[in-house]
N, C-alpha and C positions, 0 to 999 in steps of 0.2 A: 778842234773843229768837229770831230766825230762825236765827242761827248756832248757838246752844246746842241747839235742837231737831235740827238737822242732825247735829251731833256726837254727840248722844245716840242718834240712829237708827243711825248707823254703828257705834258701839261696841256697841250691843245686838245688832245683826245679826251681827257678827263673833264676839262672845263666845259667843253662844248657838248659833251655826251654824244659823240659821234658814233657811228656804227662800228662793229667789231672789225669789219673788213678794212675800214679806213685806218684804224689803229694798227692793224697788222701790216698794212702797206707802208705806213710811215715808219714803223719800227724797222722793217726790212731795208728801207731806203737809208735810214740813219746808220744802220750797221754797215751799209755799203759805202758810207762816206759822203752821201749827198746832204746838202743843207735842207732845212725845213721848207723853204720856198721852192726849191727844185723838186722835192718829193711831192709837195702839194700840187704843182703844175702837172707832174706825171700822173697823179691820181685823177685829176680833172680830165685830162685827155683820155685816159682809159675809160672813165665813166661815160664820156660823150660817145666813144666808139660802141660801148655796150648799148646805150640808148638807141643809137642809129641802127644797130643790128636788130634790136628788139622791134623797132617800128617797121623795119623792112619785113621781118618775119610776120608781123601782125597783118600787113597789107596782103601778103601772099597766102595767108591762111583764112579759109572761109569761116565765118562766125555762125554759130547755131544758138539761138535763144532757147533756153530751157527754164522752166519754173520748178523750183525745188521747195519742198516742204520741210519743216524742221524734223530732224531725224535723231532719235535716241538710240544708242547702241543697245543691242539685245542683251538678255541675261546671259551670264557666263556660268557654266556649271563647273564648280571647283571640286575635284575629287580629293577625298582624304582617306585615311586608313580605315575608318569604321563607318563613315556616313558621307553625305554630300550636302552642300549648301548652295544658295544662290546669291550672287553678287548683285545687289540692288542699288549700287551707288548712283547710277543713272536710270531712273524708272523708264521702262519701255512703253511705247505706245501700243497697247494691246487691249482687246475687249475683255470685260470681266469674265471670270471662269464660271462654267456651269456649276451650280452649287446645290448640294443636297443637305447642307447644314440647316436650311429652313425646311424641316421635315419632321416626321414622327416615325420612329422605329421602336420595336419592342420585341421581347421574347419572354416566355413564361413556361415553367415546368409544370407537369401534371403527373399523375400516377401512371407511368408507362411511357413517357415521352416528353416532347416539348413542342410548343407552338410559337412560330415567328410571325410577325405582322408588320405592315408598313403602309403608309399612304403612297401616292404615286405622283406627287408634284415635284418637278425640277425647275428651279428658277435661275435666271441670270440677272442679278440685281433685283429690280422690281418687275421684271418681265418673266412670265411663265414660259419657259422654253419647251417643256414637255409635261403634259398632264396625265400621262399613262406610263410612267417609268416603273420598271421592275427593280425594286431596291433590295429584294431578297435573292441573293445569288448562291448558286449551288457550288460547293467545294468538293464534296464527295456525295455518295448516294444517301448518307444519313447525317451529313454535316452541312449546314448552310450558314450564311453570314448576312446580316442586315447592314446596309451601308448608309452613312451620313457624312457630310463634309463636301469636299470637292469631288464632282462626278468622275473626272479624269483620274484623280489619284486613287479613289476607291476601286474603280473598275480595273485599273492596272495592278493594284495590290491583290485583289481577289483572283485575277487571272494568273498571276505569278504563284500565289500560294496553291491554287488548284493544280497547277502543273507540278509543283514540288510534291504535293500529296499523291498525285498519280504516279510519279516516279518512285515514291516511297512504297506504294502498294505493289509495284512491280518487283522491287527489291525484296519485299516480304512475302513473295509468292502469292500475290493476289489478295492478301489481307489488308483491308483499308485502314488508314490511320484514324485515330480517335479524335474527339473534340479537343482534347488537351494539346495534341500536336499541332492542330490547325491554329488554335488560339496562340500558342507560343510563336509560331511563324509570323502571324499577323502582328503580334505585340513587338517582336524583334524588329520587323521592318519599320513600323510606325515610330518606335522609340529611337532607332538609330538615325532616322531622317525626320525627326520631329520639327526641326527648323524649316523644312522645305515642304512637308506634306500636311494636308488638312484632311484627316480621316478619323471619324468616330465610328467604331464598329461594335457589333454584338454578334458573337459566335455562339451557335447553339446546335444541338443535335442529340442523337441517341448513341450512347456509349455502352457497348456490351460489357466491357470490363468493369465499368462503374456499376452497372446493374448487378453483375455477379458478385462484386465486392460487397454491395449493400445487402444482397440476399444472404451471403455467407455470414456477415456480421449480425443480421437479424436472426438467423438460425441459431447462432451461438448464444445470443442474448435470450432468446425465447426457449432455449432448451431443445432445439431441433425443429421447432415449428417456425418456418421462415415466412416473412411477410412478402407481399407482392413487391417485386423490385421496381425501382423508379426508372433509372436509365437515362432520364432527361438531364442534360448538362447545359448550363448557360454561363458564358464568360463575357464580361463587359470589357471592351478595349477602347476607352475614350481617347480624346486628343492627348498626345504625349506618349502613348504606348503602354500605360498601366494595364495590367491584366488582373481582373478580380472575378472570382467565381461567386455567383449570386443565384438565388432561386428565380428571380425575374429581373429584367433590366429594361430600361427605357432610355431613349436618346433622341437628339434633334431638338429643334426649337419648340415643338409641341409638347415635349416631356415636362416642361415647367407647369403646364396646365393640368396634367393628369397624375402628378406625383401623389397627391393625397388620395385621389380616386383609386389608384392601383394599390396603395397601402391598405385601403379599406376592403377592396374586393378580392384581392388575391388571398388564397388559403392553400395550404398543402393538402395533397390527396384528392385534387379535383379530377374529374373524368376528362376525356378528350373533348367532348362536346362542351362541357362547362368552360374549359380553358379557351377553346376557340371563341365562345361567346364573350368571355372576359376580354380577350385581345381585341375583338371587333368593337366592343363597347368603348374600350379605352382609346383606340385609334379614332373612332368616330367622334368622341368627345374632344380630342385634340384638333381634329379637322374643323369642328364647329367653333372652337375658341381661338385657335391659332390661325392668323391670316396667311401664314406662310406654308401651312399644310393644307392639302386638298386632294381632289381627284377621287379615285376609287381606293378600295382596301384590298390588299393581297395578303393571304395567310398561307403558311406552310405548316402542316402537322406532321411531325416526324416521330415514328414509333419503330418498334423492332422490325416490322414488315417493310418499312420504307417511308418515303415522303409522299404526302398528299397535298396538292395545291388547290386552293379555293380562291375565287374572285368575287368581289362584291362591287357592282357598278356604282357610279356616283349617285344615280337617282335612287339606289336602294340602300345607301348608307344609313344606318339607324340615326334617327333624329335626336337632338338634345333639347332640353327645355329652353325655350327662347328662340329656337330656329324658325325661320320663315318656311312656309310650306313650299314644296316644289311647284313651279309654274307648270300648268298642263295646257297643251295646245292641240290643234288638229282635231282628229276624230275623237280622241279621248276627252279633250276639253268640251267638245260639243255634246258628247254623251253624258259627261258629268253635269253640264249645265242643264240638259234636258231632264236628268234624273232629279236634280235639285228643284227645278220648276215643278215637276210632277209631285214631289214630296210636299212642297209648299201648298200646291192646289189641293 
């Protein structure tokens, strides 16, 4: 009798695809010696009691109507030994990140230092979030970095590297780290987290050790008559973390429009004024051709004496062939119209 009830319970459960709770209940009853019909009646009585208690509980509990919107679980930060990554199995509902990838940044060396330049437009998709962003960030007194990519990523990377360089200067008795140390820190951070960060950087500055090394090498080559030392150092750290030393570097979406122009105009041995003019012309050309670059132009000229910042407002950015003239209104427009009428008369 016991074995027949057990077999009946199994067959009924699998054939009718009943719930797991029913199968467990019938299995326990069969093991206790109850027939299948007796176990089924017990189960029905228990279910009716549960439903009665649930309905009574629902009557005594006040109901509150709430409207819920679809929810996606947020990103999870997974820590590993050498880097971190983001689990994007369920995409979160979040606004697009502020992006500097639609920009133009560059740096170029000259005889005695280096010049960094950038436009000032920060976009969120097709919306311009900031038209006066400062993308040339100070790391030390004579080392700066141009930022492109995600605004949040590059700002935090630059802040972290600046802090480490400051601690390094304290440990070295006040002697600041060079351009190479800053470039290696930035390259290591971006490379170890290349799957999670969007950062294209250009590190540039004046390196006293590099200037002394070049002066000594030139003196030995020329038989004791040394050339003027350069000292300007530029490292390109594009997406992925590669670090390459170059005489000049360009980055951002506007760089595609000025690659040939920079190859033609840059030359070794330029003066500081010539290099500043070269950087301004290249960035202005990118602003005119690239719809994602715009605003004003910021430049930083770094020499042995320190850094010198310069600012070119949007209405004073050098024009490019084919650009429309700037609209003039107010008193200036009235004065220009009067002057034009007088000249025609």
